[in-house]
C-alpha positions, 0 to 999 in steps of 0.5 A: 499500500502506497500514499502519495502523500507523505514522505516516501508515499509510505511510512516505513519501520525496519527492524534489523535483526541480521539473522543467517537462520529461518528463525530469528537468530544470529549464530554463525556457523562456517568459516570466517576471516578474523581480525584482531582487535585491541582488548581496550578497544573489544571491552568498549564495544558491548560494555553494556551487553555483559558486566564483564569483558567481552572479547569481540573479533572483526569478521569479514563476511562473503561479500567482502564487507565487515561485520562483529563477532561476539563469541560470548553470545555466538552472535554476529553484528551482520549476517555471515553472507554479506553485511552490506547486502543483507541490510542493503535488501531489506532496508533500502530495497524492501524498505526506502525504495518500496515505500517511496511513490515514484519520482516526479518533478518537484519544483526547487524550493530549496533557495528559498528554505522551503522544501516539499514535504514528500521530499523530507523524511524522519527514520528512528533506528533502534541500535545504531551498531556499526553504523552500516545502516545510517551510511546506507540511508545517508546515500540514498538520501543524497541520491533521491535528493530526500532530506531525511532527519535520522534519530538512532537510539544506542545504549552500547557505544562503538569505539571509534578505533573499531569504527575506523577498521570497517571497510563500509566505505570501500564496499557499500558505496562501489557501484560494483558491489552486489547490492546494486544487483538483483536478489537472483544474482546475489543468490547465485554469486559474489560481488568483486570488490574493485578497491580495497585498503590503501588503494580505495583510500585514493578514490576522492569519492571513496575518501569522502564517504569514509570522512562522512561515516567517521564523522557519524561515529565521531559527532556528539550524542543527544544533538543534531549534526548535518552530516551531508546537505540531505543527511542530519544525525541524531544520536540519542543515548536511551532506551527503546523502552522510553520512545513515547513518539506518536505518528512522528517517524516515517521510517524505523530501523530496529537493528537489535539481536535476536530473541534468544539473546534480546528477548526483551525486545521481541514482546508486543509491548515493544511492537506497539511503541513502534505502531504508534512511533509510525505515521499512518500507512507505515511498514515495518520490515525485518530479517526475522520470520518467526511465527510469534513474531508475526503474531505478536506484530498482528496482536497490536494491529500491523498486517503482515506479509512474508517476503523472500529474504537476503542471500542465505535466509529463506524469508523476511516479514513485511508488516504494515500499519493500516492507513486509517491509524492516525 
């Protein structure tokens, strides 16, 4: 269902749970490339996931992009089948691209400080994490010339030293990376990474994206920061349980570990908060295809449909907030 009178034509909520199974688990198996991290850095990554120091490992996923692995939880931040292509498929392809109405000519009003309502948008992210979702949303906003205000809730702050090692500025923004291809192509082949490491940093475009990415991580909390002309970031140190917005956001990215690790994030009460936070016609997208999650979403008013999942996952869910809800 699409609506021409709102930001993308419909509001979207994207629940980002990087799962590898058909249920809701981030457990991993198979081989990975591991990179050592300084012990002081690893302790600060997930200091609120455990009262003890947590050993965090940098890994390379199948599409060449990095993720983080938490051995004590047997959890990864993203799918082992590709961190970038997972986020791109669910949040951009099935989220922003699906919800946004066809492009039309919009009168240029920015010179007078006026922007059409349909070219504005508010996104709420639950879990800033590695910053990958924010980076892809920023890229989308610039490509479509949509003014996006991106609020991200986070209680487990990633150390800047770790962010500096993540290669999203190389893999997420290359014109030849996997997420620019169809799902069928993604399922049948691995995307090449044209430029890596120091060679990539000689590319002015890659340099610019890296600067914006690190600016996201180093920007102050609890205040608006203009990252690009079309993308403003507001990182908020508060829990999702404290979110009381009413029909305020066009998009919500809910980036939490799965029910086995964070069961408190998968309750009807949380889904009710997300339902309330969305504007009428909103869409909720999640990697999790677990039956109980689908039923809990339906119990608070969402209409839920099953969709093909990203590479490595059979299904995902998309839930819609009916248009008659204000």
